[in-house]
C-alpha distance (Angstrom), angle and dihedral (degrees) to the residues before:
residue distance angle dihedral
M1 . . .
M2 3.76 . .
S3 3.74 141.5 .
S4 3.76 119.9 -136.8
L5 3.77 145.2 155.9
H6 3.78 131.5 -144.6
V7 3.77 135.6 174.1
V8 3.83 128.2 -133.1
E9 3.78 133.7 159.8
G10 3.83 113.3 -73.9
G11 3.76 149.3 104.8
Y12 3.79 132.3 -78.5
S13 3.79 122.0 -82.2
A14 3.80 131.8 150.2
V15 3.81 126.7 -123.8
N16 3.77 100.2 -120.3
G17 3.80 120.8 144.4
N18 3.80 94.0 3.2
W19 3.79 96.4 121.3
T20 3.79 89.8 114.7
Q21 3.79 89.0 61.2
F22 3.80 90.6 47.4
G23 3.80 88.3 51.6
G24 3.80 91.3 51.8
N25 3.81 90.5 51.1
L26 3.79 90.5 49.1
S27 3.81 91.5 47.2
F28 3.79 91.7 52.1
V29 3.78 93.4 52.8
C30 3.80 92.1 46.2
L31 3.79 89.5 48.5
A32 3.80 91.7 53.4
I33 3.81 92.0 51.0
S34 3.82 90.4 46.2
L35 3.80 90.8 51.6
W36 3.77 89.2 54.4
A37 3.81 89.3 50.9
L38 3.80 88.6 52.5
F39 3.80 96.7 49.6
S40 3.81 100.2 32.0
I41 3.82 91.9 93.3
E42 3.80 89.3 61.2
F43 3.80 90.7 52.4
Q44 3.82 90.4 49.4
R45 3.78 87.4 72.5
R46 3.79 89.2 62.5
S47 3.80 128.7 67.8
F48 3.80 122.9 -65.5
R49 3.82 91.4 -111.0
Q50 3.81 93.3 50.2
E51 3.81 90.8 50.7
K52 3.83 92.6 51.9
I53 3.81 92.6 45.5
A54 3.81 90.4 51.4
F55 3.82 91.4 50.0
G56 3.79 90.6 48.8
I57 3.79 91.5 51.6
I58 3.81 91.3 49.7
A59 3.82 91.5 49.3
G60 3.80 91.8 46.3
G61 3.79 90.1 49.5
A62 3.81 90.3 50.9
S63 3.80 89.8 52.2
I64 3.82 91.6 49.3
G65 3.80 91.3 47.6
S66 3.79 89.6 52.0
I67 3.80 90.0 53.4
L68 3.79 90.0 52.0
L69 3.83 89.9 52.1
A70 3.81 94.4 48.3
V71 3.85 121.6 147.1
E72 3.84 117.1 -132.0
F73 3.81 112.9 -122.0
H74 3.80 102.2 165.9
P75 3.79 133.0 3.2
G76 3.79 102.2 -65.3
I77 3.81 94.5 -1.4
Y78 3.82 117.2 107.0
I79 3.78 128.7 -176.8
D80 3.81 121.9 -144.0
L81 3.82 142.6 148.8
R82 3.80 101.3 -109.5
F83 3.82 98.4 128.7
S84 3.80 101.0 62.3
P85 3.86 95.0 66.7
L86 3.82 89.5 48.7
A87 3.81 92.9 52.1
L88 3.80 92.2 45.8
A89 3.81 91.3 47.7
G90 3.81 89.5 54.5
M91 3.80 95.4 47.4
F92 3.82 99.9 41.1
G93 3.81 100.5 27.5
G94 3.78 102.9 36.6
P95 3.82 126.9 -147.1
I96 3.83 96.0 -33.6
A97 3.80 95.8 52.9
A98 3.82 91.8 39.7
A99 3.81 91.8 52.0
F100 3.80 93.8 51.4
A101 3.81 94.2 43.0
A102 3.82 94.1 47.7
A103 3.82 93.1 43.5
L104 3.79 92.7 53.6
A105 3.82 95.2 44.2
I106 3.81 95.6 44.0
A107 3.82 92.2 46.1
F108 3.79 90.0 52.6
R109 3.81 90.7 47.2
F110 3.78 90.3 53.4
A111 3.78 89.3 50.0
V112 3.82 90.6 53.1
G113 3.82 92.3 50.6
G114 3.82 123.0 -179.2
T115 3.78 135.5 147.2
A116 3.82 94.5 -76.1
M117 3.80 94.6 49.6
V118 3.81 94.3 109.7
D119 3.81 92.2 48.6
G120 3.80 90.5 49.6
V121 3.81 94.0 48.6
I122 3.82 91.2 48.8
T123 3.79 91.3 51.9
M124 3.80 90.9 47.0
A125 3.81 90.8 52.6
V126 3.81 90.7 48.6
A127 3.84 91.2 50.4
T128 3.81 90.4 50.6
G129 3.80 90.6 48.0
I130 3.82 91.2 51.4
G131 3.81 89.1 52.6
L132 3.82 91.4 50.4
A133 3.80 90.3 49.1
G134 3.81 88.2 54.3
H135 3.81 89.1 49.5
F136 3.81 93.6 54.7
W137 3.82 90.1 42.2
T138 3.82 89.4 60.3
F139 3.81 96.4 30.8
K140 3.83 96.5 119.8
R141 3.82 95.1 42.4
S142 3.77 140.2 32.5
P143 3.84 116.6 -86.6
E144 3.78 117.0 -104.3
L145 3.78 134.1 -157.1
K146 3.79 91.3 -96.4
D147 3.81 88.9 56.8
V148 3.79 89.5 53.6
A149 3.82 89.1 49.8
L150 3.81 90.5 52.6
L151 3.82 90.2 47.7
S152 3.80 89.8 51.4
L153 3.82 91.6 48.9
A154 3.80 92.6 47.9
L155 3.78 92.0 49.7
G156 3.82 90.8 48.1
V157 3.82 90.4 52.4
A158 3.79 90.5 48.2
L159 3.81 91.4 52.8
V160 3.80 92.4 48.5
L161 3.79 90.0 50.7
S162 3.81 91.7 47.7
M163 3.81 91.1 52.1
A164 3.81 89.8 46.9
L165 3.81 98.6 44.9
L166 3.81 111.8 26.6
P167 3.82 107.9 91.5
T168 3.80 100.6 -136.0
L169 3.78 92.4 50.4
V170 3.82 92.9 43.7
N171 3.82 91.8 52.6
A172 3.81 90.4 51.4
H173 3.85 91.6 50.5
V174 3.80 90.1 -128.7
L175 3.79 93.8 155.6
A176 3.79 93.0 55.5
G177 3.81 93.3 41.2
V178 3.79 104.7 45.5
G179 3.79 105.5 -8.0
F180 3.80 97.1 117.1
P181 3.84 99.0 43.9
L182 3.80 91.3 43.5
T183 3.77 92.4 51.1
A184 3.82 92.1 45.4
L185 3.81 92.3 48.8
N186 3.78 91.1 47.5
C187 3.81 92.2 51.0
L188 3.80 90.9 46.6
A189 3.81 92.5 49.2
T190 3.80 91.9 49.3
V191 3.79 93.3 48.1
L192 3.81 92.6 47.7
G193 3.79 93.8 46.5
G194 3.79 92.1 44.2
F195 3.79 91.3 50.2
V196 3.81 90.4 52.8
L197 3.81 91.4 49.3
L198 3.81 91.9 46.7
K199 3.81 91.0 53.1
T200 3.80 89.6 45.9
Q201 3.80 90.9 53.4
Q202 3.80 90.2 47.7
W203 3.82 92.2 50.8
E204 3.81 91.2 45.9
L205 3.81 90.5 51.0
E206 3.81 92.1 49.4
R207 3.79 90.7 46.8
S208 3.79 90.9 47.9
I209 3.80 90.7 52.2
L210 3.80 91.3 49.3
V211 3.81 92.6 46.1
T212 3.79 91.4 48.3
A213 3.80 92.4 47.8
F214 3.82 90.3 47.6
S215 3.80 93.4 46.4
Q216 3.80 97.5 45.7
S217 3.80 98.6 39.4
P218 3.82 112.4 130.4
D219 3.81 88.9 -133.9
Y220 3.80 126.6 73.8
L221 3.82 106.8 -98.5
Y222 3.79 128.0 -176.0
V223 3.79 144.2 152.7
K224 3.81 123.1 -143.7
D225 3.80 134.5 -168.6
R226 3.80 124.8 -126.4
N227 3.81 90.3 -81.6
S228 3.82 91.5 55.7
R229 3.82 92.7 -108.9
F230 3.80 117.5 144.5
I231 3.82 114.4 -103.8
T232 3.79 95.1 175.4
V233 3.79 136.9 -7.8
N234 3.78 135.5 -175.9
E235 3.79 127.5 -118.1
N236 3.81 93.8 -95.7
M237 3.81 89.6 60.8
T238 3.82 91.4 54.2
R239 3.80 90.5 50.6
L240 3.80 92.2 48.0
F241 3.82 91.9 55.4
R242 3.84 94.7 34.0
F243 3.81 98.7 -114.0
R244 3.78 121.5 148.7
T245 3.82 98.0 -140.7
T246 3.77 136.2 17.9
A247 3.82 90.1 -121.3
E248 3.82 90.1 67.4
M249 3.83 90.0 64.4
I250 3.81 97.0 49.3
G251 3.80 110.9 111.9
L252 3.81 93.8 15.7
S253 3.79 124.6 115.6
D254 3.78 134.6 -157.0
F255 3.80 87.8 -89.4
N256 3.83 87.8 68.6
L257 3.80 93.7 49.0
M258 3.80 109.8 41.4
S259 3.78 145.0 17.1
R260 3.77 116.1 -55.4
P261 3.84 97.0 -116.9
L262 3.80 91.8 53.3
A263 3.82 91.4 42.4
E264 3.80 90.8 51.4
E265 3.80 91.1 49.8
L266 3.82 92.5 50.6
Y267 3.83 91.7 43.8
Y268 3.81 90.4 52.5
L269 3.81 92.3 51.2
E270 3.82 92.4 46.9
Q271 3.78 93.0 48.3
Q272 3.80 88.6 52.5
V273 3.81 88.6 55.7
I274 3.83 90.6 49.3
D275 3.81 95.2 43.9
T276 3.81 97.4 44.0
G277 3.80 100.0 29.6
V278 3.83 88.7 -135.2
P279 3.84 114.1 134.3
L280 3.78 120.6 -122.4
I281 3.80 108.3 -133.6
D282 3.82 126.8 -164.3
S283 3.79 97.9 -13.1
T284 3.81 113.9 174.5
E285 3.81 117.3 -123.0
H286 3.81 130.7 178.6
I287 3.80 110.6 -152.7
E288 3.80 131.1 160.6
G289 3.80 90.8 -8.5
R290 3.79 91.9 -55.4
F291 3.79 129.1 115.2
L292 3.80 109.9 -131.2
L293 3.79 134.1 -172.2
A294 3.82 109.2 -149.0
S295 3.77 132.4 -167.4
K296 3.81 120.5 -173.1
V297 3.78 127.1 -173.4
P298 3.83 129.8 -174.0
L299 3.82 119.1 -110.7
R300 3.80 116.6 -139.8
D301 3.79 133.2 -164.0
K302 3.80 124.6 -135.1
Q303 3.80 90.4 -81.3
G304 3.79 91.2 54.9
R305 3.80 95.2 -108.8
V306 3.79 117.0 143.9
I307 3.81 107.6 -115.1
G308 3.79 99.8 170.5
L309 3.77 142.8 -43.7
A310 3.78 138.9 -94.0
G311 3.76 121.1 -143.5
V312 3.77 136.5 -165.3
T313 3.78 118.7 -169.6
R314 3.78 124.4 -170.6
D315 3.79 123.9 -157.4
V316 3.81 106.7 -124.6
T317 3.82 97.3 166.1
E318 3.79 94.4 119.3
R319 3.78 92.0 42.0
T320 3.80 90.5 49.5
A321 3.80 90.5 50.8
L322 3.79 90.4 50.1
E323 3.79 90.8 47.5
R324 3.79 90.4 50.5
E325 3.79 91.5 50.5
L326 3.77 89.5 47.7
R327 3.78 91.5 51.2
E328 3.79 91.5 49.3
S329 3.79 91.0 49.2
K330 3.76 90.0 48.1
N331 3.79 90.9 50.7
L332 3.77 91.6 50.7
L333 3.77 90.4 49.8
S334 3.78 93.2 46.2
H335 3.83 90.7 56.2
A336 3.78 87.8 73.4
M337 3.78 95.5 46.9
A338 3.74 122.0 87.9
S339 3.77 92.0 -157.6
M340 3.77 95.1 59.9
S341 3.80 117.7 132.4
D342 3.81 93.8 -123.8
G343 3.74 124.4 65.7
I344 3.79 115.1 -103.5
A345 3.78 132.2 -169.8
M346 3.80 132.6 172.7
Y347 3.80 121.5 -152.9
D348 3.80 125.8 -166.7
S349 3.77 123.1 -129.0
K350 3.84 90.7 -87.4
G351 3.84 94.7 52.7
F352 3.82 100.5 -101.6
I353 3.83 119.8 135.8
L354 3.79 112.3 -108.6
F355 3.80 96.0 176.2
C356 3.79 139.5 -2.8
N357 3.78 133.1 166.4
E358 3.78 130.3 -136.4
Q359 3.81 92.3 -101.9
Y360 3.82 88.8 60.3
R361 3.83 92.2 55.0
N362 3.81 92.6 43.5
A363 3.82 90.7 52.2
F364 3.84 88.1 68.2
P365 3.83 105.3 42.7
L366 3.85 97.7 -179.7
S367 3.80 98.2 44.2
G368 3.79 98.3 29.2
E369 3.82 94.4 107.0
A370 3.84 89.3 59.6
R371 3.82 93.0 53.4
V372 3.77 100.2 84.6
V373 3.79 135.1 126.3
G374 3.80 109.7 -72.8
A375 3.80 95.6 24.0
H376 3.79 117.2 128.8
I377 3.81 121.9 -126.5
S378 3.84 90.7 -122.3
D379 3.82 92.2 56.6
I380 3.80 90.6 48.5
L381 3.80 92.0 50.5
R382 3.81 91.6 48.2
R383 3.82 89.0 53.7
V384 3.80 88.4 52.1
V385 3.81 89.4 55.0
E386 3.79 93.7 46.8
T387 3.81 94.8 51.3
G388 3.81 94.6 41.3
E389 3.79 89.2 -127.0
R390 3.80 92.5 149.9
P391 3.82 117.3 43.3
G392 3.77 122.3 -146.8
I393 3.80 99.0 43.4
P394 3.85 109.5 155.5
D395 3.79 123.0 -114.2
D396 3.81 91.4 -107.5
V397 3.80 93.2 78.1
D398 3.80 96.7 170.1
G399 3.77 92.2 49.1
W400 3.80 90.9 50.4
I401 3.84 92.0 48.6
N402 3.81 92.8 49.1
A403 3.82 92.5 47.6
A404 3.82 92.9 47.8
A405 3.82 92.3 46.7
A406 3.81 91.2 49.3
S407 3.83 91.6 52.5
L408 3.82 92.2 53.4
H409 3.81 93.3 90.5
S410 3.80 97.0 58.9
N411 3.76 135.4 84.0
K412 3.76 107.6 -101.2
D413 3.80 144.3 141.6
E414 3.78 119.3 -145.3
E415 3.77 138.6 168.9
V416 3.81 120.0 -146.1
Q417 3.77 131.6 -173.5
L418 3.80 121.0 -139.4
H419 3.79 128.9 -143.5
N420 3.82 92.8 -95.9
G421 3.80 93.8 52.9
D422 3.81 96.1 -100.9
W423 3.78 118.9 135.9
R424 3.80 129.3 -136.9
S425 3.78 129.0 -165.2
I426 3.81 113.0 -147.7
R427 3.81 116.0 -165.4
T428 3.79 113.4 -173.3
R429 3.81 122.7 -169.1
L430 3.80 126.9 -175.7
A431 3.82 119.2 -138.9
E432 3.81 125.8 -148.5
D433 3.82 92.0 -105.2
G434 3.82 91.4 57.4
T435 3.79 97.2 -102.6
A436 3.80 118.6 133.8
M437 3.77 123.9 -142.8
A438 3.79 118.1 -157.1
V439 3.80 121.3 -165.2
V440 3.80 116.7 -166.7
S441 3.81 123.0 -160.6
D442 3.78 132.1 -177.6
I443 3.81 104.5 -120.9
T444 3.80 96.8 167.6
A445 3.80 93.2 117.8
T446 3.81 91.0 46.8
K447 3.79 93.4 50.7
Q448 3.78 90.9 46.9
A449 3.79 88.4 50.6
E450 3.80 90.0 49.7
I451 3.79 90.2 52.3
A452 3.80 90.6 47.6
L453 3.80 90.1 47.4
R454 3.79 90.9 50.1
L455 3.80 90.2 51.8
S456 3.80 89.9 47.9
A457 3.80 90.2 50.2
E458 3.79 90.1 52.0
Q459 3.79 90.0 49.4
L460 3.80 90.0 48.1
K461 3.80 90.0 51.0
S462 3.80 89.0 52.3
L463 3.81 90.1 50.2
A464 3.81 90.4 48.4
E465 3.81 90.1 55.3
T466 3.80 96.4 44.9
D467 3.78 132.4 69.5
G468 3.79 104.6 -120.7
L469 3.81 95.6 -146.5
T470 3.81 102.5 47.9
G471 3.80 102.5 20.9
M472 3.81 90.4 -126.1
V473 3.78 124.3 126.7
N474 3.79 110.8 -83.8
R475 3.80 132.5 -122.9
R476 3.80 95.6 -89.4
T477 3.80 92.8 51.5
F478 3.80 89.0 45.6
D479 3.82 91.5 55.1
E480 3.80 91.0 51.6
A481 3.81 93.0 45.9
F482 3.80 91.8 45.7
A483 3.80 92.3 55.0
R484 3.80 92.0 45.1
E485 3.80 98.0 44.8
T486 3.81 97.5 42.5
S487 3.80 90.6 48.1
G488 3.80 90.5 52.1
S489 3.80 92.0 45.4
G490 3.79 90.4 50.4
R491 3.79 93.5 52.9
R492 3.80 91.6 48.3
N493 3.81 91.9 43.7
M494 3.80 90.2 -129.3
L495 3.78 129.7 148.5
F496 3.77 119.9 -96.8
S497 3.81 125.7 -171.7
L498 3.75 130.2 -166.9
L499 3.83 129.5 -161.6
M500 3.77 120.4 -160.5
V501 3.82 112.1 -165.5
D502 3.80 127.5 -169.5
I503 3.82 126.1 -177.7
D504 3.81 110.2 -123.8
R505 3.82 118.4 -119.8
F506 3.80 91.5 -5.7
K507 3.80 94.0 154.4
A508 3.79 89.2 55.3
Y509 3.81 88.6 49.2
N510 3.81 90.9 53.5
D511 3.81 91.8 45.4
T512 3.81 91.4 49.8
Y513 3.80 102.9 40.2
G514 3.80 103.4 20.9
H515 3.78 133.5 -112.3
P516 3.84 96.4 -75.9
A517 3.79 89.0 58.2
G518 3.80 89.0 45.0
D519 3.80 90.1 53.8
Q520 3.81 90.5 50.9
C521 3.80 89.6 49.4
L522 3.82 89.7 54.3
R523 3.80 90.0 51.0
V524 3.80 91.7 51.8
V525 3.82 91.7 48.6
S526 3.80 91.2 49.6
K527 3.81 90.1 49.6
C528 3.81 91.0 52.1
L529 3.81 90.3 49.5
R530 3.81 93.5 50.1
Q531 3.81 90.9 48.4
S532 3.81 90.1 51.6
V533 3.81 94.4 63.1
S534 3.80 124.5 62.3
R535 3.82 110.4 178.1
P536 3.81 124.6 87.8
A537 3.81 90.0 -129.4
D538 3.81 92.0 58.2
I539 3.80 111.2 97.1
V540 3.80 127.5 -163.3
A541 3.83 115.6 -162.0
R542 3.77 137.7 177.1
Y543 3.79 104.1 -120.8
G544 3.80 96.3 -171.2
G545 3.82 138.8 -53.9
E546 3.81 107.7 -16.8
E547 3.81 93.6 -15.9
F548 3.83 123.9 104.9
V549 3.79 134.6 -177.4
V550 3.82 130.7 -155.1
F551 3.85 126.0 -153.7
L552 3.79 114.0 -145.5
P553 3.84 109.8 176.6
D554 3.80 117.3 -169.1
T555 3.81 89.9 14.6
S556 3.80 128.9 129.2
A557 3.79 125.9 -140.4
K558 3.80 88.4 -100.6
G559 3.79 91.2 54.2
A560 3.78 90.5 47.7
M561 3.80 89.6 51.1
I562 3.82 89.4 53.9
V563 3.81 91.1 52.4
A564 3.81 90.7 48.0
E565 3.80 91.9 50.2
Q566 3.81 91.4 48.3
F567 3.77 89.8 52.9
A568 3.81 92.1 47.5
R569 3.82 90.9 51.6
R570 3.78 92.6 48.8
L571 3.80 91.6 48.8
A572 3.80 90.3 48.6
Q573 3.81 89.9 51.1
E574 3.80 89.3 55.6
D575 3.83 86.0 61.0
I576 3.81 95.5 -161.8
V577 3.80 107.5 -170.1
H578 3.82 113.9 -122.3
S579 3.79 114.1 175.0
G580 3.81 90.9 -178.5
S581 3.82 92.7 61.9
E582 3.76 126.8 84.2
F583 3.83 86.6 -130.2
A584 3.85 93.7 53.0
R585 3.80 89.8 -129.8
V586 3.78 138.5 63.3
T587 3.80 111.6 -78.1
A588 3.78 135.6 168.0
S589 3.78 137.0 -141.2
I590 3.81 117.1 -139.0
G591 3.79 130.8 -157.9
I592 3.83 119.3 -165.4
S593 3.78 130.2 -163.2
C594 3.81 128.1 178.1
A595 3.80 129.5 -173.5
T596 3.78 142.3 159.4
G597 3.77 144.0 -168.8
A598 3.79 115.2 -15.0
V599 3.81 95.6 24.5
L600 3.81 92.5 55.4
R601 3.79 91.9 45.8
T602 3.80 97.0 47.8
N603 3.79 105.1 31.0
P604 3.81 116.7 3.3
N605 3.82 91.1 167.9
R606 3.80 88.6 70.0
L607 3.78 85.6 74.3
L608 3.80 90.5 61.4
T609 3.79 92.1 41.8
E610 3.78 93.9 53.1
A611 3.80 93.5 44.3
D612 3.79 89.6 50.9
A613 3.80 90.8 47.4
A614 3.80 90.6 50.4
L615 3.79 90.0 49.3
Y616 3.79 91.1 50.2
E617 3.80 92.0 49.6
A618 3.81 91.1 47.9
K619 3.80 90.2 54.4
T620 3.81 94.2 45.5
Q621 3.81 90.5 50.9
G622 3.77 93.7 58.2
R623 3.84 108.1 -67.9
N624 3.82 125.8 -114.6
R625 3.78 91.4 79.2
I626 3.80 144.1 103.4
L627 3.81 122.8 -122.0
A628 3.81 126.8 178.4
H629 3.81 127.3 -154.5
S630 3.76 129.7 177.2
P631 3.83 126.9 -149.2
N632 3.83 90.1 -111.8
G633 3.81 88.8 65.8
E634 3.80 99.9 -102.0
R635 3.81 120.4 145.8
H636 3.77 119.4 -147.4
A637 3.74 128.2 -154.8
M638 3.75 115.7 -70.5
K639 3.81 119.2 -129.5
E640 3.75 133.0 -165.3
A641 3.79 107.4 -107.8
G642 3.76 98.2 -148.1
């Protein structure tokens, strides 16, 4: 945002009605300063010197651009806004930025030449000096709007003096002709540019404070994308997982940092947060030997869509240890209290009850009346047998009673199920004097939760092996099945065929009809593939994206070709419109490979390689066709798929 004058060879013309050109010059300078504001955050990541050099280059470029957009006032005298960027570079960038900006602008001015070159260079140097004076004026504090106003005023005065004192400009009567509008435009450009830079500094300061607070937080802080990959982490996270810098963790997921079962559990919980939008608050995690309390909240864009999640995890290892000690102390204390919530009984060294509370009797509803002070453990166990309180007692009742009574005086933990399905935990501890203390707890809810958790784990395992969109087995399950099936086929010296299927122009289909339609297309293709195989041993899997693979054990290349043709016919019958395809409908290219015996034993991956090569050749030869290769390098006849 600067005002300047320079002289070149030319004829006389007045500057009347050229305000549009002035506005364009002003807009260019403002645009250059705004671009710096946009990209300055990127340069903040670099060194202080690099940031100042970059700002100087931007300011110098703005000054040069202003010269190129100059408005002719007098033959050879052009008016532009080159000085404002130089002054702002000096004030906001300091000596380094000012030096680079002035060097670029002055060098360009020398290259342009003209009779007023010396006057222009002098004025440019003065503008830069005014900016540097403003920099040292605000050196120990951040510039404010009033400082920008003073800079604008000083630059305006300098321009008026240059038009009044420099000989070339005096002879051309520049001051009388355009002195006031030039000064006003210069002041306006400086104020506008300074305001943009002030706001940029304010935003950078606020961002720096937030980044510092995030980085140095005593908790573990992180942000993840929708696929649970780290976007940013703080320094505590890098120390927890033994990384040197935060950048090393960007793009990783929990699967890169911990055991797969734990990673799958955390991924499942995080995906629930992303899918439902419901925060996860104070979830317990056990990572790297530490007990952690994690809270995870969904992040939404302006349209309310969940775009990721932010997590804060607090290390509660010491607190957990203290809580455990407190619980143990409480349990020890409660052993001596008759009003404790758990049942408690104390047996002497011969097996007679010395003490028991009401909770102990109530814990065993059918044999409770036999559990009284003075009763012997054998009599209690016989009552259990008579009432059928505990199912699963062996036919040798006396042997079972004697064995159970003998194990009374030993430290043990056991869980027993009662006739009504309830569960009891019995913790027996032996004292130095030979007495045994038994604590009984109702763990019915816990056991039911364990059963529910086991069922959930089985369901999760099923989900982990299945592609959620198509219902087929996924890539991981395919890899396991491939290794297993080809190994078995190799030992039995039986044929094994493999089909690799890829939907033609699927990206164009997604771009044209949208991802929901693309998902439906994948479902239809998977349905056609499943309908094309008939044996239980045949396996159809989603290999990735729009690519599928079909297992065909004990199947020749001819049989595989029949399956491929059946699939192609079924897909053609679906007649899915695809305007982005040369066939005007959804088609697929199919690569086939077949091998037996020695190939499967020595190099089963050749089967995949050849099928993939056949698929690639089918697509390069026009798509919508079937091509078969074999691991010995043979090529079979190609057929149109539809």
